N, C-alpha and C positions, 0 to 999 in steps of 0.2 A: 504493500500500500504506500509506503514511504517513497519507493522508487516511482510509482505512478504519479504521486503528488508532485515530486520533483520534476518529472518529465512534463506534467501539465504546466507547472510554474515556468519552466524554461520556454515552453511553447507560447505562453502568454507574454513573456518578456520579449520574445522574438517577433511577436505580432506588432505591426506598426501602430503607434498610438493614434494614428489618423485612420483607423479602421472604421471609417464613417464616410459620409458624403458631404463634401464642402464645395461651395460655389463662391468664387471671387467674381463679383459682378461690377459692371460699368468701369472697367479699368482699361488702360492702354496696354496692349500686350506686345512686347518685343519678342517675337518668337525665335529669332535667329535661324529661321528656315527660309525656304523659297516663298512661303506665304507672306513674308515681310512683317510689317507692323500693322496691328489691328487697333484702330484708334479708340474704339469703344466696344469692348467685348467681355465675354464671360469665360471663365476657365473652371471646369468641374473636376474635382479630385475625388476619386472613390478608392477606398482601401489603399491609399498611399500612391496611387498612380493617376496620371492625367487621363480622365475618361473622355473628355471632349473640350474643345475650345473654339471660339469664333464669335462673330458679331451677332448671330441669331440663335445661339445655343440656349435652349430653355433650361431653367433651374429645376432640377429634379425635386419631386415632392419629398418633404422631410429633410432636405439638405440644410446644413448650417450655412448661413449666408454671411460672407465678409464683404462689406461695402468698400469697393475700390474706386469710388467716384473721385476723380481728380488725381488718381494714383497711377503707378506704372508697375507692371509685373515683368520681371526679367528672369531668365534662368539664374540659378545660383552662380556666384562668381567663383573662379578658380585661381588661386594664388600659386603661380608656377615658381619653382626654385625657392622653396621655403624650408624652414626647419620645424614647422609646426608639428607637434606631437613627439618631437625628438629632443626638445629642450624645455626647461622650465625656468631656471635661474641661470643665466649665462655664466656668472662668476662662481657657481657651485658645480664643480666637475661631476659630482655624483648624480646630478639632475640633468646632465647633458649626454645624450646618446647619439650625437650628430656626426661623430668622427671616430676613426680608429688610427692608432699609430703602431698596430701590430705589424711586425716584419713579415708575417706569414699571410696576412689578409689585406688585400688592397681592392681589387675588382670584386672579390668575393664578399665584401662587406655589404650586407643586405639590410637597409635601414627600415624595411617593413617589419622587421623582428624587433620586439622590445619597445614599441611605441606606447605612449601614455594617453589613453582615451579620456582620462580625467583631468588633463591639463587645463588650468584656468585660462590659458591663452586662447583656447578654442571658442568659448562663448563670446569673448571680446571680438574675435575675428568674425564670428557669425553676425554680430551687430553691425558689421560693415558689409554685410551681404555675401560674405565668403562661406560657401558650403563645402568646398573641396580644396585640397592643396596638393601640389606635387612636392612631396618632402624629399629633398635631395641631400645626400651626405656632403660634408665638408672635408677638407684636408686638415689633419692634425699634424702640425710641423714639429711636434716633440720628437718625432723619429728622425729628425735631421733632413726633412724635405726630400726623402727618397721615394715615397710611395708614388707609383705612376698614376694610379686611378684612385678617385675618392670612394667609389663604391656604386651601389645600385639604388636608384630613386624609386619611389612608390607613390601612387595616387591614393590619397586617403580622404575620408569624409569627416566632417566636423560635428557629427551627430552625438558624440560622446557615448558610444556604446562599445562593447568589447571587440566586435568585429568591425574595425574602422578602416581596414584596408580595402579599397575598391579595386586596385590593381597593383599587385606586388611586382617588383623587378620590371618597372615600366621603362627604364632607360639606364644606361651606364654613364657615369660622370667622369670627365677627363678635363684637366686644365692644360692648355697649351700656351702659346705666347710667352710672356715673361716668366710666369710661374712654372710652366712646363719646362722652359729652358733651364731654370735654376735647378729643378729636380733631376734633369738629365745631364748635369755637368756644367751648365752655364751658357749653353748656346741653343738657339732654336733648331738649327740643323741637327744637333745631337738628339733633341727630343723627337724629331721626325724619324730619324734612323731607329731610335729605340722603339717607337711605336710600330714601325714597319716590321722590325725584328720580332716584337711581341706577337703581332698578328700571324706571322709565319710560324712561330712556335705553337700558337693556339691551333692553327689549322693542322699542323703535324700531329699534335696531341689528339685532336678529334678523329684523325684517321688511324691512329695507332694506340688507342686507349689500352688495349690488352697488353701490348708490349711495354707501355709505360708502367702498368701495374706490376709487371714482372721485373721491373728495374732495367729493362733493355731500351735500346734506342738512344737518340741523342739527348744530352743533358738539357734541362729546362731551368731557366732562371726564376720562373714563377712557381708558386705552390700549386698543388693539384686543385684546390678550391678556387684559386684565381683563374687557372686555365679553364676549368669547367664553366665558371661564370662568364668568361669571354667568348665561349663558343657561339652563342646566339648573336653576339656583336659581329664576330668575324663572318658569320653566315648571312648577315643583313637582316636578321629577324628582330633584333633589339636595337633601338636607336641609341646613338652615342651623343650625349650632350657634351659639346666641346666649348669650353670657356675661353673665348678669344675676343679681343677688341680691335687690334690694329688691322687696317684694311688689307695689308699684305699677308697677315696671318690668316685672315678669313679666306682670302683667295687661295692660299697654300692648302688650307684644310679642305676646300671644295675640290681642288684638283686631287688631293690625296684620297678623299672619299670616293671620287669617281674611279680612280685607279684601283682601289682596294674593294670597291663595291660595298661601301658602308652606307648606312642611313645615319646622317648626322643632323643635329639640331645645334645651331650656333647660339650660345648664351653670352650676353654682354653686348657685343657688336657695337662698341662705342663709336667706331668709324664705319659702321655698316652702310651708311648712306653713300659712301664713296664707291662702294662696289655693289650697289643695290641691284643693278641689272644682272650682274653675274650671279648673285644669290637667287634672284627670281628665276633665271634660266636653269639653275641647278635644282630648283624646287626645294630649297633648304629653308625650313622655318627658322625664325629668329625670336629669341626671348630677350627682351630689353627692358631697362628701366628708363622711362621717358624723362625722368628728372636728372639723369646722369649727364650733366653738361660741363662738369669741371674736369680738367685733365689731371687725374690722380696719378697718372704714370705717362711715360713716353708713348705707350700704346693708345692713349686716349686724347692725343693732342687735337684731334678733329671732332671731339664730342660736341654734340649740339642738341638743343631742345626739340628740333623738328626732325630728328632721326626717324621716329616712328612714322611720321607723315610721309617722308621721302621714300622709306622702304615700302610702305603700303601703296603709294602711287606707282612704284615700279612693279607691283604685283607680288610682293613678298608676303607670306603668311606671318603676321606679327602677333606675338604673344607678349602681353605686358605684365611685368612684375614690379614690385616696389620694395624698398627697404633693404636691398642688397642681400636678400635671403634671411634677414633677421626676423625671427618669429614674432617678436614683440612689435614689429612695425608692419606686419601683414595687413593690418586694418587700413593702411594708407592706400591700398590697391586702387580704389575708385578715385581717389584724389589724383593719383598718377595718370589714370586714364583721362580724367577731366583736363589735366594740364596738357596731355597730348592733343586733345581737341582744341585747346587754346592755341596750340602751335601747328594747327593745320590738319590734324587727323580727323576725318569725318566722324560724326558722333556714333553712327551705327557701326563703323569699323572699330571704334574704341571699345564699344560694348562687346563686339565679337572677339576682340583681343583678350577679354577676361572671361569669356564664356565658351562659345563654340570652338574657337581656334585652339585653346589649350586642350579641350576635350578631344578634338580630332588628332592633334599632334601626339597625344599620349594614349590614344587608342580606347577612349571611353565615351566617344560621341554617341554610341548606341544606347547610352544610359543617361548621360547628363549633357548640359551645354546648350540645350534648346528646349522649346515648349512644343511638344507634339503629343497627340493622343497615343496612349500606350506607353509613353516614357514614364519613368519613376518621377514622382512629384518632387523636383529639386528646384525650388524657385523662391523668389522674394517679391513681396508686395511693398512698394515704396510709396511715400506720400508726395513724391515729386520726382524730378529728374534724378536718377540714381547717381549721376556723376556730379551733382551739385552738393557741396559740403553740408548744407543745411537740411537736405533730405534725409529722412530716417525710415528704417523698415517698419512696416505695420504687421507683417506676418512673414515668418521664415520657415520653409520646409526643407529638410535635409534628408535625402534618400527616402522620401515618403513620410517622414515624421515631422510634425509641427513642433518647433522648438520655442521655449519661452524667450521673451525679449528682455533678458537680464544677463548680468555678468557680475563677477565678484567686485570690480571697481564700483559699479552702481549700487550693489548691496552695501558696500562700506560707506559710500556717500550717504545713503538713506539712513544708515545706522548712526553715523556720527555727525550729520549735519545739524547745526544748532536750530532749534525750533522755537518759535515765539511762545 
């Protein structure tokens, strides 16, 4: 009987809290699909999924109605290149699982393992409309800056439930340019040669696993766990996030990826606008921070605030991030997108850069990133333009679950604010 009760309790906990019918009415719907924008429509949510949406959709009998008059419904935002779920207090090492300096684990580091669904940073980010994040590992330089790869990124949701990983091992993370050169002995050319050698070793390992396990064959510089993790990268099944900024580095990596038949995503791209046509022709997506206009290094001398607009105009798939991957600044995502609009990026393109574009780039567009019937209800109702700083969410649904509009900072404010 105890086991049956436990199983029933687990089933109830797994059932979406939104196991009801909800209708958001009279709202502007930014679908991020071919249907475009619906100026005044209704979206019906049943059992955690979008049952119907459109201008003439009737409200089902018995549905809970949310008045969206004057508001906007968008897909939930996706913060790409973040450490959400992998860090709590940056200065407390035991609360940070964002990097490894193990000599035996580089590419094999899987950040989807050991995440914290109870992080207080998640509800803070939700209040900024963020429902998912691409949590990416960082380099830990305690090991003497020798690790070639940072590890494997994961797509997570911010619903604060035990199963928070939407897609594990969504991409491999590699720094090239200045950082990669330093890790490879001080020169960019050395980093390129090292990467080419690594890929050759991985392909040899994949073709001779049995010999490797018998201790035969040529010696390998990487551990078995790293070699195994890199096989899908070498075979073009897993994208490689390459962190580079200088125009010549971007051009070099596009040529390298073409030669090695890799799927790459450029992250940073401070000077991306200078080679926008080449990036577009290679169909390489770009993750960038639209506020990165200061030359923090010689690789970013050409950084500019209209980088996103120029790349988009050239036909590049742009994904916007903010806060340089710092989890505590993830909530600034829509402000960054709004600034990109101020510098020439079309408004719908800016919203796409934080919804459907990252969903497509990281292989989860069949679940999130757009408003479509049959999709999981992952969306936000705003009381105004979502890219305007004064706009606030009126309802947030994460993976079909409606979440409360609160967070610890607000609870502390309410607790300690002086009252008359």
